[in-house]
N, C-alpha and C positions, 0 to 999 in steps of 0.2 A: 826054407821061406823064403829063397832067392827067387824058385822057380813058379813058386806063390804069388811073390810082390808080383811080379812080369806076366801071370793072368791076369790078376788082378788090376792090374796098367793098360794091359789092352781091353777087359772089362772097360774099364771105368772112359776109355778113349773112345769106344766103341760106342757107350750108352750117352755120351756127352754130346758125341756127333751126326750119331743116323737115328731115325727113328728110336722107339720100343718096341719088346719082338711084336708086338698084334696091331693093326689098326686100331684105333683108339684106347689104346693102351700107352701110358707115361708113365715116367720115372722119373722120381726126386734125385737131383744132384747136387750136393752142397759142400764145398769145401772151407773151410774155416780155420786161421789160424788163434791159439790160444797161447795166453802167455803162462804157462806152465808147462812141466817135463813131461811129456807123455806118458809115465807110469802114473802123475795122478791124473793125467784126462782119465786116462786106462779105469782108475781107483773110480770115477767117477760115475764112470757107463756101469762098472759091475760090484760096487758095494750097495746094498738095499741103505743103510744109513748115507748114503749121498745121492743117490736115483731121485730119491723124495726130495731133496730141495729145488731139483732143478726140472725133470720131465716132464712134459706137456705143456701145451701153449698155456698162454700168461692168464686167461680165466679159470686155468686147473690146476688144482692139487692132487698130490701123488702119495695118498699117505703110507706113513710107513708100515704099519699094519697090514697094506694092502700089497706089498712089494714082496714076491719070495722069486729068488734067483738062487739054481742050482748049477754052480759055475763049471761046466764041462760039457767036452762033445758030447753031444747025446741028452745032456739038463733042460731043466725050464726056467723060462723068461715070462713072468707071471705080474702083471702088475693092473691095478684100476687108474685111471681118472676121474675123478670127481667133481665137477663145476659148480665152481663158488659159488653163484647166484643161484642157481637154478635145483643144483642139487645132482643134476642128472649125472649118472654112472658109468664109463666106459670100460671094461675089462678086457684088456689085451694077451696074447697070452702067445710066447714064441718056445720053438724049438732051438736049441744053440748045435748049429750045423760046424761051425769051423771056431776057435776058439787058436790065439795065438799072441800068451801076454807078451808083454802091453802093446800089441800092437794092430790086432785082429779079431775082430767078433762078429761072427755072422749068422747072423738070427730070420726063421721062417716063420711068419705067421701063422696063427691058426686062421679060418674061413672066419669074416664077420657079414654074413648074411645079414642080418639088420641092418648094418652100413651098406650094403650093394656090394659086399667083396664077398665074391662068393669063393675065391681061388686065393690061394695063400701070397701076402707077399715077402718079399727075402731084404732085408735090412743088412748092411756092408757098411763096418765102421774100421776105416784104416786110420792108422798113428802111425804119425813119421817125424822123427826129428828134423826141428826147425832153429837149427842154431837151440838156446836154449830154449826155444819156444817148442810147439808143436801145432803139426799142420794134419787135422782130422778132412777127412774125405769122406762123404757117408754117401750111401745107394742107397734110394728104398723104392720096391715098387715088382712091378708093373700095377699100375692102378687102372682103373678100367673105364672109368667118367673121367678122368682127369686130372692132376696132381694139386693145384690149386690149396684143396684143405691141408694136406697131408704139410707140403712144404711151407706153409705160414706156421703151419703147427711147429715143425721141425726148426723152423727158422726162430721163433719167440720161445723155444726151452734151448735153445744152442745160445742168445742171449745170456737167461740166466744162468746155464752151466761157463759160459768167458765168466760173470762174477764170483761163480765158487770157486774156482778153479786159480783166480790171479792173485 
């Protein structure tokens, strides 16, 4: 896992300081400190009973009965966000590419052509001990037409996640 961390660090530095893979594509990069041990934060990402409490932007719910997680490399991570006021639903599916408990979760999304995303995105969640807290770094993309909505959605979700794990 040390070599994985080294590679991950280089990837993050690259995506942080250089443009995304192709012209017009962007990657979301967010680092947060949570007032909880990383095992607790990892569980919030991987236990459907916890994911339902925080996943999605502020105006969305992710019902527990619409979350399925087969937590293994090659498994699936699937959920549906439901908009509170309009009832619009957004089903999101991922293949689990990498999994190192409690420090790494890498997910590749299914394409979502109805949302203008014809290619998969890769969501990488790294959890590091930060004293008695956890430093989480998320990278997600590439997004074809800007990352503003994705970045705002993740930040709103992470506000909820922070309250859940604290």
